[in-house]
Wavefront OBJ file of the C-alpha trace (Angstrom):
o trace
v -218.826 -35.568 -18.500
v -216.673 -37.957 -16.505
v -213.082 -37.061 -15.669
v -212.089 -40.624 -14.755
v -211.449 -43.583 -17.097
v -214.150 -46.270 -17.105
v -213.211 -49.858 -16.200
v -215.014 -52.756 -17.855
v -214.731 -56.475 -17.126
v -214.429 -58.488 -20.356
v -214.090 -62.199 -19.652
v -211.304 -62.469 -17.100
v -209.596 -59.270 -18.237
v -210.102 -55.793 -16.828
v -209.973 -53.176 -19.558
v -209.646 -49.487 -18.792
v -211.556 -47.490 -21.377
v -211.008 -43.770 -21.634
v -214.113 -41.666 -22.211
v -212.031 -39.660 -24.693
v -211.914 -42.511 -27.253
v -213.692 -41.922 -30.523
v -216.779 -43.860 -31.535
v -215.015 -45.907 -34.220
v -212.488 -47.261 -31.708
v -215.257 -48.019 -29.205
v -217.224 -49.840 -31.906
v -214.147 -51.920 -32.829
v -213.572 -52.909 -29.182
v -217.236 -53.905 -28.789
v -217.121 -55.915 -32.013
v -213.941 -57.707 -30.886
v -215.397 -58.553 -27.474
v -218.618 -59.897 -29.017
v -216.701 -61.929 -31.618
v -214.645 -63.589 -28.875
v -217.864 -64.987 -27.399
v -218.698 -66.890 -30.594
v -215.379 -67.607 -32.345
v -212.335 -69.461 -31.010
v -209.888 -67.251 -32.936
v -210.299 -63.496 -33.304
v -207.475 -61.432 -34.758
v -208.471 -57.772 -34.790
v -207.096 -54.975 -36.934
v -203.694 -54.114 -35.504
v -203.208 -57.475 -33.753
v -200.359 -58.206 -36.173
v -199.091 -56.929 -39.501
v -201.093 -59.460 -41.531
v -204.362 -58.260 -39.945
v -203.727 -54.524 -39.851
v -206.866 -53.673 -41.845
v -209.314 -56.553 -41.300
v -210.549 -59.138 -38.779
v -209.829 -62.861 -38.909
v -212.491 -65.105 -37.335
v -212.541 -68.901 -37.104
v -213.939 -71.742 -35.019
v -210.888 -74.024 -34.833
v -211.212 -76.566 -31.993
v -208.543 -76.209 -29.332
v -207.545 -78.379 -26.403
v -209.392 -77.414 -23.247
v -211.688 -74.957 -25.033
v -208.879 -72.395 -25.358
v -209.732 -69.192 -27.267
v -207.306 -66.819 -28.958
v -208.593 -63.239 -28.999
v -206.301 -60.363 -29.926
l 1 2 3 4 5 6 7 8 9 10 11 12 13 14 15 16 17 18 19 20 21 22 23 24 25 26 27 28 29 30 31 32 33 34 35 36 37 38 39 40 41 42 43 44 45 46 47 48 49 50 51 52 53 54 55 56 57 58 59 60 61 62 63 64 65 66 67 68 69 70
C-alpha cells in the first residue's frame, strides 16, 4: 500500500487524491470529472446547498466555450 497521496491531472487542475478515500467518494470524483467532459455545467453534491444530495447537468452555451464544473 502506498504511503503517499496520488496526484492526478484533470483538465488544467492538479488534484491530490488520498489513497485513504473510500470507494463512494472516488466514484463521485470520477463521475464528476467524466461529466465535465460532456456537459457545460456540472454541479456536484456538496457544490452548494441546493445541490447537496444530487448532481445538476446541463449543456448551456457559454461565451468562449467556458465550462462550469464544481
